[in-house]
C-alpha positions as protocol buffer text, in pm:
chain_id: "A"
residue {
  index: 1
  type: MET
  ca { x: -9888 y: 827 z: -10813 }
}
residue {
  index: 2
  type: SER
  ca { x: -9913 y: 1177 z: -10761 }
}
residue {
  index: 3
  type: ALA
  ca { x: -9599 y: 1397 z: -10842 }
}
residue {
  index: 4
  type: ALA
  ca { x: -9563 y: 1500 z: -10507 }
}
residue {
  index: 5
  type: SER
  ca { x: -9580 y: 1164 z: -10344 }
}
residue {
  index: 6
  type: ALA
  ca { x: -9327 y: 966 z: -10625 }
}
residue {
  index: 7
  type: ALA
  ca { x: -9116 y: 1293 z: -10540 }
}
residue {
  index: 8
  type: GLN
  ca { x: -9130 y: 1253 z: -10173 }
}
residue {
  index: 9
  type: SER
  ca { x: -9088 y: 849 z: -10175 }
}
residue {
  index: 10
  type: MET
  ca { x: -8743 y: 958 z: -10352 }
}
residue {
  index: 11
  type: LYS
  ca { x: -8627 y: 1204 z: -10100 }
}
residue {
  index: 12
  type: SER
  ca { x: -8433 y: 1098 z: -9794 }
}
residue {
  index: 13
  type: PRO
  ca { x: -8621 y: 1057 z: -9471 }
}
residue {
  index: 14
  type: GLU
  ca { x: -8446 y: 1388 z: -9308 }
}
residue {
  index: 15
  type: ALA
  ca { x: -8509 y: 1596 z: -9606 }
}
residue {
  index: 16
  type: PHE
  ca { x: -8706 y: 1874 z: -9658 }
}
residue {
  index: 17
  type: ARG
  ca { x: -9059 y: 1837 z: -9745 }
}
residue {
  index: 18
  type: THR
  ca { x: -9284 y: 2099 z: -9959 }
}
residue {
  index: 19
  type: ILE
  ca { x: -9654 y: 2221 z: -9868 }
}
residue {
  index: 20
  type: SER
  ca { x: -9792 y: 1962 z: -10118 }
}
residue {
  index: 21
  type: GLU
  ca { x: -9598 y: 1696 z: -10011 }
}
residue {
  index: 22
  type: VAL
  ca { x: -9650 y: 1728 z: -9649 }
}
residue {
  index: 23
  type: ALA
  ca { x: -10059 y: 1787 z: -9716 }
}
residue {
  index: 24
  type: CYS
  ca { x: -10025 y: 1471 z: -9917 }
}
residue {
  index: 25
  type: GLU
  ca { x: -9858 y: 1268 z: -9610 }
}
residue {
  index: 26
  type: LEU
  ca { x: -10109 y: 1396 z: -9398 }
}
residue {
  index: 27
  type: ASP
  ca { x: -10400 y: 1374 z: -9588 }
}
residue {
  index: 28
  type: VAL
  ca { x: -10529 y: 1724 z: -9563 }
}
residue {
  index: 29
  type: PRO
  ca { x: -10537 y: 2022 z: -9773 }
}
residue {
  index: 30
  type: GLN
  ca { x: -10281 y: 2271 z: -9851 }
}
residue {
  index: 31
  type: HIS
  ca { x: -10492 y: 2534 z: -9693 }
}
residue {
  index: 32
  type: VAL
  ca { x: -10545 y: 2362 z: -9347 }
}
residue {
  index: 33
  type: LEU
  ca { x: -10180 y: 2314 z: -9316 }
}
residue {
  index: 34
  type: ARG
  ca { x: -10157 y: 2731 z: -9364 }
}
residue {
  index: 35
  type: PHE
  ca { x: -10444 y: 2783 z: -9155 }
}
residue {
  index: 36
  type: TRP
  ca { x: -10259 y: 2548 z: -8836 }
}
residue {
  index: 37
  type: GLU
  ca { x: -9933 y: 2773 z: -8901 }
}
residue {
  index: 38
  type: THR
  ca { x: -10190 y: 3057 z: -8805 }
}
residue {
  index: 39
  type: ARG
  ca { x: -10311 y: 2886 z: -8502 }
}
residue {
  index: 40
  type: PHE
  ca { x: -10027 y: 2689 z: -8386 }
}
residue {
  index: 41
  type: THR
  ca { x: -9706 y: 2903 z: -8315 }
}
residue {
  index: 42
  type: GLN
  ca { x: -9485 y: 2583 z: -8273 }
}
residue {
  index: 43
  type: VAL
  ca { x: -9551 y: 2508 z: -8681 }
}
residue {
  index: 44
  type: ARG
  ca { x: -9275 y: 2732 z: -8817 }
}
residue {
  index: 45
  type: PRO
  ca { x: -9140 y: 2572 z: -9165 }
}
residue {
  index: 46
  type: VAL
  ca { x: -8913 y: 2737 z: -9359 }
}
residue {
  index: 47
  type: LYS
  ca { x: -8964 y: 2971 z: -9578 }
}
residue {
  index: 48
  type: ARG
  ca { x: -8774 y: 3031 z: -9885 }
}
residue {
  index: 49
  type: ALA
  ca { x: -8757 y: 3347 z: -10145 }
}
residue {
  index: 50
  type: GLY
  ca { x: -9105 y: 3421 z: -10301 }
}
residue {
  index: 51
  type: GLY
  ca { x: -9240 y: 3268 z: -9974 }
}
residue {
  index: 52
  type: ARG
  ca { x: -9214 y: 2916 z: -10070 }
}
residue {
  index: 53
  type: ARG
  ca { x: -9260 y: 2690 z: -9744 }
}
residue {
  index: 54
  type: TYR
  ca { x: -9037 y: 2389 z: -9656 }
}
residue {
  index: 55
  type: TYR
  ca { x: -9146 y: 2117 z: -9391 }
}
residue {
  index: 56
  type: ARG
  ca { x: -8865 y: 1990 z: -9175 }
}
residue {
  index: 57
  type: PRO
  ca { x: -8898 y: 1658 z: -9014 }
}
residue {
  index: 58
  type: ASP
  ca { x: -8994 y: 1784 z: -8676 }
}
residue {
  index: 59
  type: ASP
  ca { x: -9225 y: 2024 z: -8812 }
}
residue {
  index: 60
  type: ILE
  ca { x: -9417 y: 1686 z: -8994 }
}
residue {
  index: 61
  type: ASP
  ca { x: -9401 y: 1480 z: -8644 }
}
residue {
  index: 62
  type: LEU
  ca { x: -9569 y: 1790 z: -8463 }
}
residue {
  index: 63
  type: LEU
  ca { x: -9851 y: 1837 z: -8778 }
}
residue {
  index: 64
  type: ARG
  ca { x: -9906 y: 1470 z: -8754 }
}
residue {
  index: 65
  type: GLY
  ca { x: -9954 y: 1474 z: -8411 }
}
residue {
  index: 66
  type: ILE
  ca { x: -10175 y: 1755 z: -8401 }
}
residue {
  index: 67
  type: ARG
  ca { x: -10372 y: 1637 z: -8689 }
}
residue {
  index: 68
  type: SER
  ca { x: -10425 y: 1350 z: -8458 }
}
residue {
  index: 69
  type: LEU
  ca { x: -10515 y: 1579 z: -8201 }
}
residue {
  index: 70
  type: LEU
  ca { x: -10787 y: 1742 z: -8351 }
}
residue {
  index: 71
  type: TYR
  ca { x: -10917 y: 1471 z: -8577 }
}
residue {
  index: 72
  type: SER
  ca { x: -10894 y: 1138 z: -8402 }
}
residue {
  index: 73
  type: ASP
  ca { x: -10913 y: 1236 z: -8039 }
}
residue {
  index: 74
  type: GLY
  ca { x: -11200 y: 1548 z: -8145 }
}
residue {
  index: 75
  type: TYR
  ca { x: -10971 y: 1851 z: -7950 }
}
residue {
  index: 76
  type: THR
  ca { x: -11060 y: 2148 z: -8069 }
}
residue {
  index: 77
  type: ILE
  ca { x: -10800 y: 2423 z: -8187 }
}
residue {
  index: 78
  type: LYS
  ca { x: -10765 y: 2575 z: -7807 }
}
residue {
  index: 79
  type: GLY
  ca { x: -10761 y: 2228 z: -7691 }
}
residue {
  index: 80
  type: VAL
  ca { x: -10467 y: 2138 z: -7884 }
}
residue {
  index: 81
  type: GLN
  ca { x: -10331 y: 2488 z: -7798 }
}
residue {
  index: 82
  type: LYS
  ca { x: -10347 y: 2413 z: -7454 }
}
residue {
  index: 83
  type: LEU
  ca { x: -10235 y: 2041 z: -7470 }
}
residue {
  index: 84
  type: LEU
  ca { x: -9909 y: 2249 z: -7610 }
}
residue {
  index: 85
  type: ARG
  ca { x: -9872 y: 2468 z: -7375 }
}
residue {
  index: 86
  type: GLU
  ca { x: -9857 y: 2279 z: -7072 }
}
residue {
  index: 87
  type: GLN
  ca { x: -9696 y: 1866 z: -7255 }
}
residue {
  index: 88
  type: GLY
  ca { x: -9465 y: 2106 z: -7521 }
}
residue {
  index: 89
  type: VAL
  ca { x: -9421 y: 2061 z: -7874 }
}
residue {
  index: 90
  type: LYS
  ca { x: -9217 y: 1734 z: -7845 }
}
residue {
  index: 91
  type: TYR
  ca { x: -9502 y: 1534 z: -7637 }
}
residue {
  index: 92
  type: VAL
  ca { x: -9736 y: 1640 z: -7946 }
}
residue {
  index: 93
  type: ALA
  ca { x: -9449 y: 1507 z: -8187 }
}
residue {
  index: 94
  type: GLU
  ca { x: -9416 y: 1198 z: -8045 }
}
residue {
  index: 95
  type: LEU
  ca { x: -9795 y: 1180 z: -8065 }
}
residue {
  index: 96
  type: GLY
  ca { x: -9743 y: 1237 z: -8453 }
}
residue {
  index: 97
  type: ARG
  ca { x: -9368 y: 1034 z: -8468 }
}
residue {
  index: 98
  type: ASN
  ca { x: -9545 y: 686 z: -8310 }
}
residue {
  index: 99
  type: GLY
  ca { x: -9891 y: 707 z: -8485 }
}
residue {
  index: 100
  type: LEU
  ca { x: -10089 y: 715 z: -8126 }
}
residue {
  index: 101
  type: THR
  ca { x: -10360 y: 899 z: -8039 }
}
residue {
  index: 102
  type: ALA
  ca { x: -10324 y: 1133 z: -7713 }
}
residue {
  index: 103
  type: ARG
  ca { x: -10632 y: 867 z: -7566 }
}
residue {
  index: 104
  type: THR
  ca { x: -10421 y: 523 z: -7620 }
}
residue {
  index: 105
  type: ARG
  ca { x: -10100 y: 732 z: -7449 }
}
residue {
  index: 106
  type: SER
  ca { x: -10282 y: 868 z: -7150 }
}
residue {
  index: 107
  type: ARG
  ca { x: -10466 y: 503 z: -7064 }
}
residue {
  index: 108
  type: ALA
  ca { x: -10106 y: 335 z: -7139 }
}
residue {
  index: 109
  type: ALA
  ca { x: -9941 y: 557 z: -6862 }
}
residue {
  index: 110
  type: ALA
  ca { x: -10216 y: 495 z: -6601 }
}
residue {
  index: 111
  type: VAL
  ca { x: -10196 y: 119 z: -6672 }
}
residue {
  index: 112
  type: ASP
  ca { x: -9836 y: 188 z: -6656 }
}
residue {
  index: 113
  type: ALA
  ca { x: -9897 y: 333 z: -6329 }
}
residue {
  index: 114
  type: ARG
  ca { x: -10169 y: 117 z: -6226 }
}
residue {
  index: 115
  type: GLU
  ca { x: -9919 y: -220 z: -6248 }
}
residue {
  index: 116
  type: ALA
  ca { x: -9631 y: 26 z: -6108 }
}
residue {
  index: 117
  type: ARG
  ca { x: -9852 y: 45 z: -5753 }
}
residue {
  index: 118
  type: LEU
  ca { x: -9945 y: -301 z: -5775 }
}
residue {
  index: 119
  type: GLY
  ca { x: -9536 y: -393 z: -5779 }
}
residue {
  index: 120
  type: ARG
  ca { x: -9586 y: -534 z: -6104 }
}
residue {
  index: 121
  type: ALA
  ca { x: -9407 y: -498 z: -6464 }
}
residue {
  index: 122
  type: ALA
  ca { x: -9616 y: -362 z: -6723 }
}
residue {
  index: 123
  type: VAL
  ca { x: -9550 y: -630 z: -6996 }
}
residue {
  index: 124
  type: LEU
  ca { x: -9781 y: -884 z: -7128 }
}
residue {
  index: 125
  type: PRO
  ca { x: -9763 y: -1176 z: -6919 }
}
residue {
  index: 126
  type: ILE
  ca { x: -9564 y: -1499 z: -6991 }
}
residue {
  index: 127
  type: ARG
  ca { x: -9803 y: -1782 z: -7023 }
}
residue {
  index: 128
  type: GLN
  ca { x: -9649 y: -2150 z: -6936 }
}
residue {
  index: 129
  type: ALA
  ca { x: -9735 y: -2366 z: -7220 }
}
residue {
  index: 130
  type: ASN
  ca { x: -9954 y: -2567 z: -7088 }
}
residue {
  index: 131
  type: GLU
  ca { x: -10185 y: -2253 z: -6965 }
}
residue {
  index: 132
  type: GLU
  ca { x: -10498 y: -2158 z: -7075 }
}
residue {
  index: 133
  type: PRO
  ca { x: -10530 y: -1782 z: -7136 }
}
residue {
  index: 134
  type: LYS
  ca { x: -10783 y: -1627 z: -6896 }
}
residue {
  index: 135
  type: ALA
  ca { x: -11034 y: -1388 z: -7053 }
}
residue {
  index: 136
  type: PRO
  ca { x: -11283 y: -1199 z: -6829 }
}
residue {
  index: 137
  type: GLU
  ca { x: -11632 y: -1382 z: -6750 }
}
residue {
  index: 138
  type: ASN
  ca { x: -11820 y: -1154 z: -7026 }
}
residue {
  index: 139
  type: GLY
  ca { x: -11506 y: -1220 z: -7321 }
}
residue {
  index: 140
  type: ALA
  ca { x: -11366 y: -889 z: -7290 }
}
residue {
  index: 141
  type: LEU
  ca { x: -11025 y: -791 z: -7266 }
}
residue {
  index: 142
  type: ARG
  ca { x: -10867 y: -683 z: -6958 }
}
residue {
  index: 143
  type: GLU
  ca { x: -10765 y: -242 z: -7004 }
}
residue {
  index: 144
  type: PRO
  ca { x: -10449 y: -299 z: -6955 }
}
residue {
  index: 145
  type: ASP
  ca { x: -10414 y: -553 z: -7211 }
}
residue {
  index: 146
  type: ARG
  ca { x: -10621 y: -403 z: -7467 }
}
residue {
  index: 147
  type: VAL
  ca { x: -10393 y: -72 z: -7431 }
}
residue {
  index: 148
  type: LYS
  ca { x: -10099 y: -271 z: -7488 }
}
residue {
  index: 149
  type: LEU
  ca { x: -10266 y: -442 z: -7803 }
}
residue {
  index: 150
  type: GLU
  ca { x: -10342 y: -47 z: -7902 }
}
residue {
  index: 151
  type: LEU
  ca { x: -10006 y: 39 z: -7875 }
}
residue {
  index: 152
  type: LEU
  ca { x: -9893 y: -305 z: -8062 }
}
residue {
  index: 153
  type: LEU
  ca { x: -10145 y: -157 z: -8371 }
}
residue {
  index: 154
  type: ALA
  ca { x: -10042 y: 127 z: -8386 }
}
residue {
  index: 155
  type: GLU
  ca { x: -9667 y: 29 z: -8426 }
}
residue {
  index: 156
  type: LEU
  ca { x: -9745 y: -227 z: -8647 }
}
residue {
  index: 157
  type: LEU
  ca { x: -9952 y: 24 z: -8854 }
}
residue {
  index: 158
  type: GLN
  ca { x: -9676 y: 297 z: -8874 }
}
residue {
  index: 159
  type: MET
  ca { x: -9394 y: -30 z: -8999 }
}
residue {
  index: 160
  type: LYS
  ca { x: -9670 y: -56 z: -9273 }
}
residue {
  index: 161
  type: ALA
  ca { x: -9666 y: 287 z: -9375 }
}
residue {
  index: 162
  type: ARG
  ca { x: -9269 y: 223 z: -9378 }
}
residue {
  index: 163
  type: LEU
  ca { x: -9250 y: -61 z: -9575 }
}
residue {
  index: 164
  type: ARG
  ca { x: -9523 y: 54 z: -9866 }
}
residue {
  index: 165
  type: ALA
  ca { x: -9292 y: 397 z: -9919 }
}
residue {
  index: 166
  type: ALA
  ca { x: -9004 y: 158 z: -9946 }
}
residue {
  index: 167
  type: ARG
  ca { x: -9171 y: -49 z: -10179 }
}
residue {
  index: 168
  type: GLU
  ca { x: -9310 y: 268 z: -10365 }
}
residue {
  index: 169
  type: ARG
  ca { x: -8911 y: 315 z: -10363 }
}
residue {
  index: 170
  type: LEU
  ca { x: -8820 y: 12 z: -10514 }
}
residue {
  index: 171
  type: ARG
  ca { x: -9078 y: 30 z: -10799 }
}
residue {
  index: 172
  type: LEU
  ca { x: -8947 y: 394 z: -10918 }
}
């Protein structure tokens, strides 16, 4: 375990993080975080004497969202800048906080809207005990079910990361 990850696991979730801790958590080099500060004016870590950066939890969520958009969704820097202008910092930070990609989130919103238009709740249907699950003819999942499963998977992965961090804290 690196010194940054060891220090991070001992801190409370609300504690400020150094650039090395954030770089380790997001799996990006420190120079990338510094570069993102120049391209995304919304990223503003607290700077102490000597220029040392300290990132708040909200900063980390925003950076996690930016990372997801750039690395997972294939956005360009200009695309993320536009998304930040149009949707706002809270939207991108929420992507980072929930571990969702923008693509999954927009598909989920489209599914919810379609379900609402049809007058159905956007929840997984409850089957009777004797009822067999119905799949499309080709064996693929229906789009609403697939999106819901992707959201559940993202939530489970986030919980797994929290459990791993808790286990690391207990080992120390």
